[in-house]
C-alpha positions as CSV (number, residue, x, y, z in Angstrom):
1,M,28.3,38.5,-38.9
2,F,27.9,38.2,-35.2
3,N,24.8,36.8,-33.5
4,F,25.4,38.1,-30.0
5,N,22.8,35.8,-28.6
6,D,25.2,32.9,-29.2
7,I,28.4,34.6,-27.9
8,T,29.9,33.5,-24.6
9,F,33.3,34.5,-23.1
10,A,36.0,32.1,-21.8
11,N,37.2,34.8,-19.4
12,P,34.1,36.9,-18.7
13,E,35.6,38.5,-15.5
14,L,38.1,40.5,-17.7
15,L,35.1,42.4,-19.1
16,W,35.1,44.4,-15.9
17,L,38.2,46.2,-17.3
18,L,35.9,47.9,-19.8
19,L,35.1,50.3,-16.9
20,I,38.4,51.9,-17.7
21,I,36.8,53.5,-20.8
22,P,34.3,55.8,-18.9
23,L,37.1,56.7,-16.4
24,L,39.5,57.7,-19.1
25,T,36.7,59.6,-20.8
26,A,36.0,61.6,-17.6
27,W,39.7,62.3,-17.2
28,Y,40.0,63.4,-20.8
29,I,37.1,65.8,-20.5
30,W,38.4,67.2,-17.3
31,K,41.9,67.7,-18.8
32,N,40.6,69.5,-21.8
33,K,38.5,71.9,-19.7
34,S,41.4,72.7,-17.3
35,T,44.0,73.2,-20.0
36,K,44.1,76.7,-21.5
37,A,46.6,78.4,-23.8
38,E,47.0,82.2,-23.8
39,L,48.5,84.5,-26.4
40,M,48.5,88.3,-26.0
41,V,47.9,90.3,-29.1
42,S,47.1,94.0,-29.6
43,T,43.9,93.4,-31.6
44,L,41.8,90.6,-33.1
45,Q,40.7,92.6,-36.1
46,G,42.9,90.8,-38.6
47,F,41.5,87.4,-37.5
48,A,37.8,88.2,-37.8
49,D,37.4,86.5,-41.2
50,L,39.5,83.4,-40.5
51,R,37.8,80.0,-40.3
52,A,39.0,77.2,-38.0
53,P,40.7,74.4,-40.0
54,L,38.7,71.1,-40.3
55,K,41.2,69.2,-38.1
56,I,40.2,71.3,-35.1
57,Y,36.7,69.8,-35.2
58,F,38.2,66.2,-35.3
59,R,40.9,66.9,-32.7
60,H,39.3,64.3,-30.3
61,I,39.9,61.5,-32.9
62,L,43.1,60.4,-31.2
63,F,41.3,59.8,-27.9
64,V,38.5,57.9,-29.6
65,L,40.9,55.7,-31.4
66,R,42.9,55.0,-28.3
67,S,39.6,54.1,-26.5
68,I,38.7,51.7,-29.3
69,V,42.2,50.0,-29.0
70,I,41.8,49.5,-25.3
71,A,38.2,48.2,-25.5
72,A,38.8,45.9,-28.4
73,L,41.9,44.4,-26.7
74,I,40.0,43.8,-23.5
75,I,37.2,42.0,-25.4
76,A,39.8,40.0,-27.3
77,I,41.6,38.7,-24.2
78,A,38.2,37.9,-22.7
79,R,38.0,35.3,-25.5
80,P,34.6,35.6,-27.1
81,Q,33.3,32.3,-28.4
82,A,30.4,31.3,-30.6
83,R,28.5,28.3,-29.4
84,S,26.9,26.3,-32.2
85,S,24.7,23.4,-31.3
86,W,22.3,21.0,-33.0
87,K,20.1,18.1,-32.1
88,D,19.3,14.8,-33.8
89,F,15.9,13.4,-33.1
90,F,14.7,9.9,-33.6
91,S,11.1,9.1,-33.1
92,E,9.5,5.7,-32.8
93,G,5.9,6.2,-33.8
94,I,3.0,4.0,-32.9
95,D,0.4,2.5,-35.3
96,I,-3.1,2.9,-34.1
97,V,-6.4,1.8,-35.6
98,I,-9.6,3.2,-34.2
99,A,-12.5,0.8,-34.5
100,M,-15.8,2.7,-34.0
101,D,-19.3,1.4,-33.5
102,I,-21.7,3.4,-35.8
103,S,-24.9,1.4,-35.1
104,A,-28.2,3.3,-34.6
105,S,-27.9,3.2,-30.8
106,M,-24.9,5.5,-31.1
107,L,-27.4,8.3,-31.8
108,A,-28.5,8.1,-28.1
109,Q,-28.5,11.5,-26.6
110,D,-26.9,10.8,-23.2
111,F,-23.8,12.5,-24.8
112,K,-24.0,15.9,-26.5
113,P,-25.2,16.0,-29.2
114,N,-25.2,12.2,-29.3
115,R,-22.7,9.3,-28.7
116,L,-21.5,9.2,-32.3
117,E,-20.8,12.9,-32.8
118,A,-19.1,13.1,-29.3
119,S,-17.0,10.0,-30.1
120,K,-15.9,11.5,-33.5
121,Q,-15.0,14.8,-32.0
122,V,-12.9,13.4,-29.1
123,A,-11.2,10.9,-31.5
124,M,-10.2,13.8,-33.8
125,E,-8.7,15.7,-30.9
126,F,-6.8,12.5,-30.0
127,I,-5.4,12.3,-33.5
128,D,-4.2,16.0,-33.3
129,N,-2.2,15.0,-30.2
130,R,-0.4,12.1,-32.1
131,P,1.5,13.9,-34.9
132,N,4.2,11.1,-35.1
133,D,1.8,8.2,-35.3
134,R,0.1,6.4,-38.2
135,I,-3.6,6.1,-37.6
136,G,-6.3,4.1,-39.4
137,L,-10.1,3.9,-39.0
138,V,-12.4,1.0,-39.1
139,I,-16.2,1.3,-38.6
140,F,-18.7,-1.4,-37.8
141,S,-22.3,-2.0,-37.0
142,G,-24.0,-5.1,-38.4
143,E,-20.8,-5.6,-40.6
144,S,-17.5,-3.9,-40.8
145,F,-15.3,-2.1,-43.3
146,T,-12.1,0.0,-43.4
147,Q,-12.9,3.7,-43.6
148,C,-9.2,4.6,-43.8
149,P,-6.0,2.4,-43.8
150,L,-3.0,3.4,-41.6
151,T,-1.8,6.8,-42.7
152,S,0.4,9.6,-41.4
153,D,-1.8,12.1,-43.3
154,H,-3.9,13.1,-40.4
155,A,-5.8,15.8,-42.4
156,V,-7.2,13.0,-44.6
157,I,-8.3,10.8,-41.8
158,K,-10.0,13.7,-40.0
159,I,-12.0,14.4,-43.2
160,L,-13.1,10.8,-43.3
161,F,-14.0,10.9,-39.7
162,A,-16.2,13.9,-40.2
163,G,-18.1,11.9,-42.9
164,I,-19.1,9.0,-40.7
165,K,-22.8,8.5,-40.0
166,T,-25.2,5.8,-39.0
167,G,-27.0,3.8,-41.7
168,I,-24.1,3.6,-44.3
169,I,-23.9,-0.1,-43.5
170,N,-26.4,-2.7,-42.1
171,D,-27.4,-2.0,-38.6
172,G,-26.4,-4.2,-35.6
173,T,-23.4,-4.6,-33.4
174,A,-20.7,-6.9,-34.8
175,I,-17.9,-6.2,-32.3
176,G,-15.9,-9.3,-33.2
177,M,-16.0,-8.3,-36.9
178,G,-14.9,-4.8,-36.1
179,L,-12.0,-5.9,-34.0
180,A,-10.9,-8.6,-36.5
181,N,-11.0,-6.0,-39.3
182,A,-8.9,-3.6,-37.3
183,V,-6.4,-6.3,-36.5
184,S,-6.1,-7.3,-40.1
185,R,-5.2,-3.7,-41.0
186,I,-2.4,-3.4,-38.4
187,K,-1.0,-7.0,-38.1
188,D,1.7,-6.5,-40.7
189,S,2.9,-3.2,-39.3
190,K,6.6,-2.9,-38.5
191,A,6.0,-0.4,-35.7
192,K,7.2,-1.4,-32.2
193,S,3.8,-0.8,-30.8
194,K,0.5,-1.7,-32.5
195,V,-2.7,-0.5,-30.9
196,V,-6.5,-0.9,-31.5
197,I,-9.0,1.4,-29.8
198,L,-12.4,-0.3,-29.9
199,L,-15.4,1.9,-29.0
200,T,-18.9,0.5,-28.7
201,D,-22.1,1.1,-26.8
202,G,-23.8,-2.3,-27.0
203,I,-23.6,-6.1,-27.0
204,N,-22.3,-8.2,-29.8
205,N,-25.3,-9.5,-31.7
206,Q,-24.1,-10.0,-35.3
207,G,-21.1,-11.2,-37.3
208,S,-19.3,-14.5,-38.0
209,I,-16.4,-13.8,-35.6
210,A,-16.8,-13.9,-31.9
211,P,-15.2,-10.9,-30.0
212,V,-13.1,-13.3,-27.8
213,T,-11.8,-15.0,-30.9
214,A,-10.9,-11.7,-32.4
215,S,-9.0,-10.8,-29.2
216,E,-7.0,-14.0,-29.5
217,I,-6.1,-13.1,-33.1
218,A,-5.0,-9.6,-31.8
219,K,-2.8,-11.2,-29.1
220,T,-1.2,-13.5,-31.7
221,F,-0.1,-10.5,-33.8
222,G,1.1,-8.5,-30.8
223,V,-1.8,-6.0,-31.0
224,R,-2.8,-4.3,-27.8
225,V,-6.5,-3.4,-27.6
226,Y,-8.1,-0.7,-25.5
227,T,-11.8,-1.0,-25.2
228,I,-14.3,1.8,-24.5
229,G,-17.9,1.3,-23.4
230,V,-19.9,4.4,-24.3
231,G,-23.2,5.1,-22.4
232,T,-24.6,6.5,-19.3
233,E,-25.7,4.4,-16.3
234,G,-29.4,3.5,-16.3
235,K,-31.6,4.8,-19.2
236,A,-30.8,7.0,-22.2
237,L,-32.9,8.7,-24.8
238,S,-32.3,6.3,-27.7
239,P,-33.7,5.7,-31.2
240,V,-36.3,3.0,-31.3
241,A,-37.6,3.4,-34.9
242,R,-36.6,5.0,-38.1
243,Y,-39.0,6.8,-40.4
244,P,-38.9,6.7,-44.2
245,D,-37.4,10.2,-44.3
246,G,-34.4,9.0,-42.3
247,S,-35.4,10.6,-39.0
248,Y,-35.7,8.5,-35.8
249,E,-38.3,8.1,-33.1
250,Y,-36.7,8.3,-29.6
251,D,-37.6,6.7,-26.2
252,Y,-35.8,6.0,-23.0
253,L,-34.1,2.6,-23.1
254,D,-31.8,0.7,-20.7
255,V,-28.1,1.1,-21.5
256,Q,-26.7,-2.3,-22.0
257,I,-22.9,-2.7,-22.5
258,D,-21.2,-6.0,-22.3
259,E,-18.5,-4.8,-19.9
260,K,-17.3,-8.3,-19.0
261,M,-16.6,-9.1,-22.7
262,L,-14.9,-5.8,-23.3
263,T,-12.7,-6.2,-20.2
264,E,-11.8,-9.7,-21.3
265,I,-10.7,-8.4,-24.8
266,A,-8.5,-5.8,-23.2
267,N,-7.0,-8.1,-20.6
268,T,-6.2,-10.8,-23.3
269,T,-4.3,-8.3,-25.4
270,G,-2.5,-6.4,-22.6
271,G,-4.8,-3.4,-23.0
272,K,-7.3,-1.8,-20.7
273,Y,-11.1,-1.3,-20.5
274,F,-12.7,2.1,-19.9
275,R,-16.3,3.2,-19.3
276,A,-17.3,6.6,-20.6
277,T,-20.6,7.9,-19.2
278,D,-20.5,11.4,-20.7
279,N,-18.5,13.7,-22.9
280,K,-16.1,14.7,-20.1
281,K,-15.4,11.1,-19.2
282,L,-14.8,10.2,-22.8
283,K,-12.2,12.9,-23.1
284,Q,-10.5,11.6,-20.0
285,V,-10.5,8.1,-21.4
286,Y,-8.7,9.2,-24.6
287,A,-6.3,11.3,-22.5
288,E,-5.4,8.2,-20.5
289,I,-4.8,6.2,-23.6
290,D,-2.6,9.0,-24.9
291,R,-0.6,8.9,-21.7
292,L,-0.2,5.1,-21.8
293,E,0.8,5.0,-25.5
294,K,3.5,7.7,-25.7
295,T,5.6,7.9,-28.8
296,K,9.3,7.2,-28.0
297,F,11.9,9.9,-28.7
298,E,15.7,9.6,-28.7
299,E,17.6,12.9,-28.7
300,K,21.3,13.5,-29.3
301,S,22.7,16.9,-28.5
302,F,25.9,18.3,-30.0
303,S,27.7,21.5,-29.3
304,N,30.8,23.2,-30.6
305,K,32.7,26.4,-29.6
306,E,34.5,28.6,-32.1
307,E,36.9,31.3,-31.0
308,R,35.8,34.8,-32.1
309,F,38.6,37.0,-30.6
310,L,40.3,37.6,-34.0
311,P,37.9,40.4,-35.3
312,F,38.4,42.3,-32.0
313,A,42.2,41.9,-32.2
314,L,42.2,43.1,-35.8
315,L,40.0,46.1,-34.8
316,A,42.4,47.0,-32.1
317,G,45.4,46.8,-34.5
318,L,43.7,48.9,-37.1
319,A,42.6,51.5,-34.6
320,F,46.2,51.6,-33.2
321,V,47.7,52.1,-36.7
322,A,45.2,54.9,-37.4
323,E,46.0,56.6,-34.2
324,L,49.7,56.6,-35.0
325,F,49.0,57.9,-38.5
326,F,47.0,60.9,-37.2
327,R,49.3,61.6,-34.3
328,Y,52.4,61.9,-36.4
329,T,50.9,63.5,-39.5
330,V,47.7,65.6,-39.2
331,Y,47.9,66.3,-35.5
332,R,51.6,66.3,-34.9
333,S,51.7,70.0,-34.0
334,I,48.8,70.0,-31.5
335,T,49.3,66.9,-29.6
């Protein structure tokens, strides 16, 4: 079975010889129209009920067969070849743990609908763009725990992302604990590149591990940390009290992010600090991290050419034998 999309010719210039076929066809038509046979008889009355023999209707078969012989031979000497190719891919994935602040201040509405929901949405889009990487999720506020260990099942981690909300652990901002937990989840990874993305909107005020200490631990295990400070410049409409029914009272508060500390964490580990002041800027931050931490690919290409002239040569031979058979048997008297 031929797949003509994969067929190439070693001598494609010879295919121009196929123009002989329409020229021969034109000559054959002209010859048949200009050649007339005459026979004088006294009357046609005795031939009125005679039917023309079947071979008269197929009298052009000799020319058709000869045209097939010529066309098949031209294609055969042009040497059709089938190109088969395949590629081997080797991908070197990256292990990434996202450490996300879920303290009450993440409900501030300087992002739409708020900092937490915007951060979750952009993080899930980031995960969609990393199909070859294992990704884990750590959440923290006044304490920290692992929401999802490193996994290549991105559907699962996105479901767990969607379920994150404030209030599921004690409130506060334990940045050092969040980073230390993330490092513990990735430190034994065999991946060539180990990354933590730490996102917070505040200042470390809880936890038994200082953020700088956690960054030194990350450096020891070869973990690169990208830090993201989330919050507008100036004031933001933020929760100031929680009612018994779980709703919050809001007021405008100064946005306070320890950018010096977050920059130090990033610099210590070979990462980078980013400030996101709105939804658009947050997407740009994740896009920049995506660009910086590209999965490595190694590609090997192979190709092979297989001669495919034989079917055309066989077709030419069969058509030639058929022409000889009809010429010297069925049509021997009218050629």
